[in-house]
Structures are given as structure tokens and as C-alpha cells.
C-alpha positions in Angstrom: 6.8 -16.2 7.0 7.9 -13.6 4.2 5.3 -15.2 1.6 2.4 -15.0 4.1 3.2 -11.4 5.0 3.4 -10.7 1.0 0.2 -12.5 0.3 -1.6 -10.6 3.3 -0.5 -7.2 1.8 -1.7 -8.4 -1.2 -4.9 -9.8 0.1 -5.6 -6.2 2.2 -4.7 -4.4 -1.1 -7.0 -6.2 -3.1 -9.8 -6.0 -0.6 -9.5 -2.2 -0.4 -9.5 -1.8 -4.4 -12.7 -3.7 -4.4 -14.4 -2.0 -1.7 -13.2 1.4 -3.2 -14.1 0.7 -6.6 -17.6 2.1 -7.7 -19.4 -0.3 -10.2 -20.2 1.4 -13.4 -23.3 3.6 -12.5 -25.7 4.3 -15.1 -26.5 8.1 -15.8 -29.6 9.3 -14.1 -32.4 9.6 -16.1 -33.5 12.8 -17.5 -35.6 15.0 -15.6 -39.6 14.7 -16.4 -40.8 17.9 -17.9 -43.9 19.1 -16.2 -47.3 18.5 -17.8 -50.6 20.8 -18.2 -53.7 18.6 -19.0 -56.6 21.3 -20.2 -60.1 19.5 -19.9 -63.2 20.6 -21.6 -61.5 21.9 -24.7 -64.5 22.1 -27.4 -63.8 20.1 -30.3 -64.4 23.3 -32.4 -61.3 24.9 -30.8 -57.8 24.5 -32.0 -55.1 24.8 -29.6 -51.6 24.8 -31.1 -49.6 24.9 -27.8 -49.3 26.4 -24.5 -46.5 28.8 -22.8 -45.6 29.4 -19.6 -44.6 33.0 -18.5 -43.2 34.7 -15.3 -46.1 37.1 -13.9 -43.5 40.0 -13.9 -42.3 39.2 -17.8 -45.6 38.0 -19.5 -44.2 38.7 -23.2 -41.6 36.1 -22.8 -42.3 32.3 -22.8 -40.3 30.5 -20.2 -41.4 27.1 -21.5 -43.3 26.1 -24.4 -45.5 22.8 -24.9 -47.1 21.4 -27.7 -50.8 20.2 -27.8 -51.1 16.4 -27.8 -54.8 15.6 -27.1 -55.3 18.3 -24.6 -51.8 17.7 -22.7 -49.0 20.0 -23.0 -45.4 18.9 -22.3 -43.3 21.6 -21.3 -39.7 22.2 -22.4 -37.4 25.2 -22.5 -37.7 27.6 -25.9 -35.0 26.9 -28.4 -32.6 30.0 -29.6 -35.1 31.5 -31.4 -37.8 31.4 -28.3 -40.5 30.4 -30.6 -40.2 26.5 -30.5 -39.7 24.0 -27.5 -36.3 22.3 -27.1 -36.8 19.0 -26.4 -33.4 18.7 -25.1 -34.6 21.4 -22.1 -37.1 19.5 -20.2 -38.7 22.4 -17.9 -39.6 21.6 -14.5 -38.6 24.4 -12.2 -41.3 25.0 -9.5 -42.8 28.4 -9.6 -46.1 30.2 -10.3 -46.4 30.8 -14.0 -49.0 32.4 -16.2 -50.6 30.0 -18.5 -51.3 31.0 -22.1 -52.9 28.5 -24.7 -52.6 29.5 -28.4 -53.7 28.6 -31.7 -50.6 29.5 -34.1 -49.9 28.9 -37.8 -47.6 26.1 -37.8 -45.3 27.8 -40.6 -44.4 31.1 -38.9 -45.7 30.1 -35.4 -47.5 33.5 -35.3 -50.1 33.1 -32.7 -53.7 33.6 -34.5 -55.5 33.4 -30.9 -54.5 33.4 -27.3 -56.3 32.3 -24.5 -54.9 33.2 -20.8 -55.8 31.5 -17.6 -57.7 33.5 -15.3 -59.4 33.8 -12.0 -62.2 36.3 -11.5 -61.6 37.6 -15.1 -57.9 38.5 -14.1 -54.6 37.0 -15.2 -53.8 34.4 -12.7 -50.5 32.4 -11.9 -50.7 28.8 -11.4 -48.6 26.9 -9.2 -46.3 24.5 -10.6 -44.7 21.8 -8.5 -45.5 18.6 -10.8 -48.1 18.2 -13.3 -51.4 20.3 -13.7 -54.8 20.2 -14.7 -56.8 23.1 -15.3 -60.3 23.7 -16.8 -61.1 25.2 -20.3 -63.8 27.2 -18.9 -61.1 29.2 -16.8 -59.4 30.4 -19.9 -60.2 33.7 -21.5 -59.5 35.0 -24.9 -57.1 37.9 -25.6 -57.1 40.5 -27.7 -53.9 40.4 -30.0 -52.2 43.6 -31.6 
């Protein structure tokens, strides 16, 4: 009888340990960054990248994307604030000003900048996923 009680207790402990053990779970995939597609960019226009900026602080990019055939994948800026950091996928929902730029690849200094506008005024774009905008809605800005 003692053996049956002992084996019963061992069986219960084994059952609880199996139930209580989580199988090794894989790490969740990294978050997908927002993508912006700009349609209708003339072949004569060379766009290097895009930036998302808070409407209240349009001088500092929150996210930066490099052009790949008119599609920009956004990442948070690196420590210099001038280049995207591929370890920081950007997908924070919100309204952002969208700027496209032609930049010198060596210095990443903007040569030309186009800002998304509505009725000739800079207009924030709502991001809660991937967005598509038309080139005709971007206006070239004067650089200082």
C-alpha cells in the first residue's frame, strides 16, 4: 500500500510538472516598420529618402526611410539623427508630416526637400499601418 501511495504521489508531481512547464517559446518576430509608397514620382526626380516629423516639431525626424523604387521603410534615427537605425523599426501610430528629400549620400545633407501638402499647406498624414501617397501632393520647399 505504501508503494501505491508513493507511486501515486510521484505520478501527481510528474503530472503537475508537465502541466506547469511551458514549452520553449520562440521570441516573437520584431515589429514590422511602417512603409510609405509614393506613386507617380517622375523618373527625372531622384529621391534619396523620407522623414516623418511631429507637426509640433517639424525640424527633427522621428523616423527615416531610404527609397527603394518609391517605397520607404521607416526606422528610428541612429544616434546622429541623420540615418535610419535598422534595429529600431518605426511603427508608432500617429499623425506625421512627411518629407521626401534628395540628399548627398556622403554627407546626407539635403539638396532638395518636398513636403506633403493639402491646399498648398503642410498637412499631417495619419499612420496606423502602411500608407500610399501621390507625388502630385508634394511641394518643393526652399532650403535655408
